[in-house]
Backbone as a printed PyTorch tensor [residue, N CA C, xyz], in Angstrom:
tensor([[[-278.3590,   52.6130,  -29.4070],
         [-277.4960,   52.3210,  -28.6700],
         [-276.3540,   53.5400,  -29.0200]],

        [[-275.3190,   53.4160,  -27.9070],
         [-274.7460,   54.4800,  -27.7440],
         [-273.1290,   54.0280,  -28.0910]],

        [[-272.5710,   55.0560,  -28.7930],
         [-271.2760,   55.0200,  -29.1640],
         [-270.4230,   56.0160,  -28.0540]],

        [[-269.2380,   54.9160,  -27.4290],
         [-268.0420,   55.2250,  -26.8820],
         [-266.9980,   55.5200,  -27.3210]],

        [[-266.6220,   56.6640,  -26.8180],
         [-265.3630,   57.0850,  -27.6890],
         [-264.3130,   57.2210,  -26.1890]],

        [[-262.9740,   57.3610,  -27.0920],
         [-262.0590,   57.7510,  -25.6370],
         [-261.2040,   58.6990,  -26.2520]],

        [[-260.9670,   59.3440,  -25.3070],
         [-260.3440,   61.0160,  -25.4450],
         [-258.6570,   60.3170,  -26.6630]],

        [[-258.3050,   60.8760,  -27.4640],
         [-256.9680,   60.7620,  -28.1030],
         [-256.2540,   61.5800,  -27.5040]],

        [[-254.9780,   61.3970,  -27.4380],
         [-253.6720,   61.7060,  -26.7070],
         [-252.5030,   61.2340,  -27.6800]],

        [[-251.8690,   62.0060,  -28.2670],
         [-250.9020,   61.6160,  -28.9470],
         [-249.7500,   61.3130,  -28.2470]],

        [[-249.4610,   61.5900,  -27.2250],
         [-248.7170,   60.9040,  -26.2650],
         [-248.8420,   59.7760,  -26.2610]],

        [[-249.5090,   58.9400,  -26.3930],
         [-249.7650,   57.5980,  -26.3930],
         [-248.8670,   57.0660,  -27.5050]],

        [[-248.7790,   57.5820,  -28.6280],
         [-248.0700,   57.0530,  -29.4960],
         [-246.7120,   57.4100,  -29.8830]],

        [[-245.9960,   58.5810,  -28.8160],
         [-245.0430,   58.6810,  -28.9950],
         [-243.8900,   57.7220,  -27.9560]],

        [[-244.3260,   56.4420,  -28.3310],
         [-243.2170,   55.4340,  -27.3730],
         [-241.6890,   55.1520,  -28.0680]],

        [[-241.2870,   55.8580,  -28.9110],
         [-240.2840,   55.4260,  -29.5370],
         [-239.4770,   56.4330,  -30.1500]],

        [[-238.3870,   56.6460,  -30.1150],
         [-237.3300,   57.9260,  -30.8530],
         [-237.9170,   58.1360,  -32.1600]],

        [[-237.9320,   57.1170,  -32.8300],
         [-238.4560,   57.4200,  -34.1480],
         [-239.7870,   58.0380,  -34.6660]],

        [[-240.9330,   57.5430,  -33.7570],
         [-242.3380,   58.1600,  -33.8740],
         [-241.9900,   59.8010,  -32.9840]],

        [[-241.2530,   59.9210,  -32.2230],
         [-241.1840,   61.4870,  -31.8540],
         [-240.4900,   61.8730,  -32.7080]],

        [[-239.4170,   61.6610,  -33.4710],
         [-238.8330,   62.6950,  -34.5560],
         [-239.6430,   62.8870,  -35.4980]],

        [[-240.4300,   61.8040,  -35.8880],
         [-241.5740,   61.8050,  -37.4640],
         [-242.2200,   63.1660,  -36.6560]],

        [[-242.8660,   63.2940,  -35.4500],
         [-243.7400,   63.7580,  -35.1290],
         [-243.2090,   65.1480,  -34.9550]],

        [[-242.3840,   65.4990,  -34.6300],
         [-241.6300,   66.9900,  -34.6760],
         [-240.9200,   67.6520,  -35.8230]],

        [[-240.8720,   66.6750,  -36.5860],
         [-240.4440,   66.9690,  -38.2210],
         [-241.7790,   67.6380,  -38.7890]],

        [[-242.6400,   66.7490,  -38.4210],
         [-244.0800,   67.2990,  -39.4120],
         [-244.4630,   68.7200,  -38.6300]],

        [[-244.3590,   68.4090,  -37.2820],
         [-244.5420,   70.0450,  -36.6450],
         [-243.8520,   71.3810,  -37.0160]],

        [[-242.6240,   71.0960,  -37.6010],
         [-241.6690,   72.0760,  -38.1840],
         [-242.0470,   72.0770,  -39.3160]],

        [[-242.6520,   71.3840,  -40.0470],
         [-242.9340,   71.6470,  -41.6120],
         [-244.1660,   72.5330,  -41.5260]],

        [[-245.3020,   72.7350,  -40.7280],
         [-246.3430,   73.5440,  -40.7530],
         [-245.9790,   74.7020,  -40.6030]],

        [[-244.8320,   75.1800,  -40.0920],
         [-244.4750,   76.4600,  -39.8260],
         [-245.1840,   77.1390,  -39.0070]],

        [[-246.0400,   76.5470,  -38.1880],
         [-246.8280,   77.0720,  -36.8350],
         [-245.9290,   77.2320,  -35.9440]],

        [[-245.8160,   78.6700,  -35.4870],
         [-245.1240,   78.4250,  -34.1110],
         [-245.9740,   78.0880,  -33.3790]],

        [[-246.7850,   78.5740,  -32.7970],
         [-247.9300,   77.7710,  -31.6930],
         [-247.6130,   76.1160,  -31.5650]],

        [[-247.9180,   75.7460,  -33.0430],
         [-248.0600,   74.0630,  -33.3780],
         [-246.8790,   73.5690,  -32.8410]],

        [[-245.3470,   74.1480,  -33.3170],
         [-244.1970,   73.5170,  -32.9910],
         [-244.1810,   73.3250,  -31.4620]],

        [[-244.2480,   74.5730,  -30.7290],
         [-244.1780,   74.9260,  -29.0920],
         [-245.0140,   73.5110,  -28.5220]],

        [[-246.4400,   73.5720,  -29.0190],
         [-247.1570,   72.4090,  -28.0800],
         [-246.4960,   71.2150,  -28.4300]],

        [[-245.8820,   71.1220,  -29.7760],
         [-245.4500,   69.6700,  -30.1000],
         [-244.2920,   69.1740,  -29.4400]],

        [[-243.1600,   70.4030,  -28.7520],
         [-242.2670,   69.8510,  -28.1740],
         [-242.9240,   69.7340,  -26.6220]],

        [[-243.9320,   70.4460,  -26.3670],
         [-244.4890,   69.9330,  -25.1630],
         [-245.0300,   68.5790,  -24.7110]],

        [[-245.8540,   68.2790,  -25.8250],
         [-246.3730,   67.0330,  -26.0820],
         [-245.0260,   65.9270,  -26.1820]],

        [[-244.0440,   66.3010,  -26.6110],
         [-243.0800,   65.4020,  -26.4030],
         [-242.4840,   65.3450,  -25.0740]],

        [[-242.2310,   66.4930,  -24.5650],
         [-241.7160,   66.6300,  -22.9270],
         [-242.6770,   65.9190,  -22.5290]],

        [[-243.8450,   65.9500,  -22.4020],
         [-244.9220,   65.1030,  -21.6110],
         [-245.1800,   63.4890,  -21.8890]],

        [[-244.5690,   63.2340,  -22.9440],
         [-244.3450,   61.8250,  -23.1930],
         [-243.1350,   61.3040,  -22.4230]],

        [[-241.9980,   62.3370,  -22.5630],
         [-240.4180,   61.4560,  -21.8270],
         [-240.8950,   61.9940,  -20.4610]],

        [[-241.7410,   62.4870,  -19.9000],
         [-241.7300,   62.5960,  -18.4180],
         [-241.4990,   64.1530,  -18.4360]],

        [[-242.7390,   64.6690,  -18.1480],
         [-242.4880,   66.1730,  -17.6730],
         [-241.0570,   66.7130,  -16.4030]],

        [[-241.3110,   65.9590,  -15.5720],
         [-240.4740,   66.4040,  -14.4210],
         [-238.9980,   65.5660,  -14.7900]],

        [[-238.3770,   65.1580,  -15.5660],
         [-237.4830,   64.6560,  -16.0320],
         [-236.8140,   65.4210,  -16.7020]],

        [[-237.7350,   66.1370,  -17.6880],
         [-237.2910,   67.1350,  -18.6750],
         [-236.8720,   68.4220,  -18.1890]],

        [[-237.7190,   69.0060,  -17.4640],
         [-237.8060,   70.1360,  -16.4930],
         [-236.4400,   69.9400,  -16.1620]],

        [[-235.9950,   68.9520,  -15.3790],
         [-235.0320,   69.0840,  -14.4190],
         [-233.5670,   68.7780,  -15.5760]],

        [[-233.6510,   68.0020,  -16.3900],
         [-232.4640,   67.9150,  -17.4270],
         [-232.1600,   69.6830,  -17.9840]],

        [[-233.2890,   70.1950,  -17.9780],
         [-233.1310,   71.3710,  -18.9580],
         [-233.1390,   72.5150,  -17.8600]],

        [[-232.7910,   71.8630,  -16.6190],
         [-232.4510,   73.5010,  -15.5580],
         [-233.9130,   74.4110,  -15.5680]],

        [[-234.8160,   73.7390,  -15.2440],
         [-236.1050,   74.5950,  -15.1580],
         [-237.1620,   74.1440,  -14.3020]],

        [[-238.0230,   74.7370,  -14.1260],
         [-239.2080,   74.1710,  -13.0690],
         [-240.1060,   73.6040,  -13.7030]],

        [[-240.6950,   72.7830,  -13.3300],
         [-242.0060,   72.0020,  -13.8280],
         [-243.0350,   72.6420,  -14.1500]],

        [[-243.6480,   73.5970,  -13.3330],
         [-244.5390,   74.4300,  -13.4680],
         [-244.1630,   75.5070,  -14.5700]],

        [[-242.9960,   76.0660,  -14.7190],
         [-242.7310,   77.0740,  -15.7840],
         [-242.6840,   76.2810,  -17.1640]],

        [[-241.9580,   75.1950,  -17.0990],
         [-242.1880,   73.9880,  -18.2230],
         [-243.4720,   74.0960,  -18.9860]],

        [[-244.4610,   73.5080,  -17.9940],
         [-245.5030,   73.5670,  -18.5740],
         [-246.3000,   74.6930,  -19.3620]],

        [[-245.9840,   76.0910,  -18.3880],
         [-246.2990,   77.0870,  -18.9690],
         [-245.5740,   77.6610,  -20.3500]],

        [[-244.6900,   77.6370,  -20.2100],
         [-243.9120,   78.2600,  -21.6500],
         [-244.1880,   77.0780,  -23.0170]],

        [[-244.7670,   75.5240,  -22.7430],
         [-244.7150,   74.6310,  -23.6260],
         [-246.3290,   74.5120,  -23.9420]],

        [[-247.4760,   75.6010,  -23.5990],
         [-248.7020,   75.2280,  -24.4290],
         [-248.7730,   76.3440,  -25.5780]],

        [[-249.5810,   76.0160,  -26.2550],
         [-249.7010,   76.7280,  -27.9260],
         [-250.0470,   78.2260,  -27.3310]],

        [[-250.4010,   78.3700,  -26.2750],
         [-250.4090,   79.9330,  -25.9680],
         [-248.9360,   80.5870,  -25.4040]],

        [[-248.1120,   79.7560,  -25.0590],
         [-246.7770,   80.1460,  -24.6590],
         [-245.5990,   80.6700,  -25.3550]],

        [[-244.9930,   81.3560,  -25.2790],
         [-243.9940,   82.2320,  -25.4740],
         [-242.7820,   82.1630,  -24.9050]],

        [[-241.8290,   80.7700,  -25.1970],
         [-240.6060,   80.4550,  -24.6640],
         [-239.7380,   81.1240,  -25.2250]],

        [[-238.3540,   81.6410,  -24.7510],
         [-237.4900,   82.4080,  -25.0380],
         [-236.6420,   81.1350,  -25.7840]],

        [[-235.7950,   81.6440,  -27.2420],
         [-235.4720,   80.3800,  -28.0030],
         [-234.5260,   79.6710,  -27.0400]],

        [[-233.8890,   79.9900,  -26.1920],
         [-233.3350,   79.2730,  -25.1180],
         [-233.7610,   78.1850,  -24.5990]],

        [[-234.6220,   78.5590,  -24.1900],
         [-235.4570,   77.8210,  -23.5510],
         [-235.9670,   76.3160,  -24.2910]],

        [[-236.2540,   76.9210,  -25.5560],
         [-236.3600,   75.8370,  -26.5320],
         [-235.5340,   74.8970,  -26.8500]],

        [[-233.9070,   75.4250,  -27.0760],
         [-232.6230,   74.9030,  -27.1450],
         [-232.5400,   73.8090,  -25.9180]],

        [[-232.6180,   74.3380,  -24.5810],
         [-232.3460,   73.4860,  -23.3160],
         [-233.3190,   72.0270,  -23.6190]],

        [[-235.0270,   72.5860,  -23.6320],
         [-235.7650,   71.2220,  -23.7380],
         [-235.1950,   69.9960,  -24.9850]],

        [[-234.8910,   71.0660,  -26.2390],
         [-234.6340,   69.7760,  -27.1090],
         [-233.3800,   68.8310,  -26.4270]],

        [[-232.4820,   69.8410,  -25.9050],
         [-231.2870,   68.9890,  -25.4450],
         [-231.6670,   67.6150,  -24.3110]],

        [[-232.3330,   68.3760,  -23.7750],
         [-232.7600,   67.8370,  -22.5540],
         [-233.6290,   66.1860,  -23.1240]],

        [[-234.2830,   66.3450,  -24.2340],
         [-235.1700,   65.6810,  -25.0720],
         [-234.2490,   64.5420,  -25.9640]],

        [[-232.8850,   64.7950,  -26.0650],
         [-231.7590,   64.1750,  -26.8100],
         [-232.4220,   64.3750,  -28.4270]],

        [[-232.8410,   65.5770,  -28.8640],
         [-233.1670,   65.8210,  -30.1190],
         [-232.1860,   66.7930,  -30.1680]],

        [[-231.7290,   66.4440,  -31.5280],
         [-230.6120,   67.3160,  -32.2520],
         [-231.2890,   68.1040,  -33.5310]],

        [[-231.2480,   69.4870,  -33.6730],
         [-231.7610,   70.1080,  -35.0920],
         [-230.7920,   70.2470,  -36.0540]],

        [[-231.1240,   70.3440,  -37.2130],
         [-230.2070,   70.4560,  -38.1830],
         [-231.0170,   71.2820,  -39.4580]],

        [[-230.3580,   71.4890,  -40.0440],
         [-231.0470,   72.6810,  -41.1140],
         [-230.3840,   72.1040,  -42.6680]],

        [[-231.3460,   72.0620,  -43.4940],
         [-231.2280,   71.8920,  -44.8670],
         [-231.5010,   72.8920,  -45.6090]],

        [[-231.0860,   73.2290,  -47.2400],
         [-231.5890,   74.3670,  -47.9880],
         [-232.6610,   73.9680,  -48.6590]],

        [[-233.4210,   74.5710,  -48.8880],
         [-234.7610,   74.2760,  -49.2520],
         [-234.9120,   74.1510,  -50.9660]]])
């Protein structure tokens, strides 16, 4: 008997703003820059990469390149993408 598996994609679980906020908060908690950038890219895929690219005034291919784990987007790009995702950043004392 063979076991059938399916590929896990976190995008399938990011269907509402609450789950998206929890996922991004957990990513920030790691302090891992590459993981945070990848998480923002995953959220952009969940919301529709073409729509997010247009709202952020970026090309879709450059958005894909910048938001992968090995990407190094500028902070302004991150802010534009978060704004396009309707995500507000806040800070608190540790």
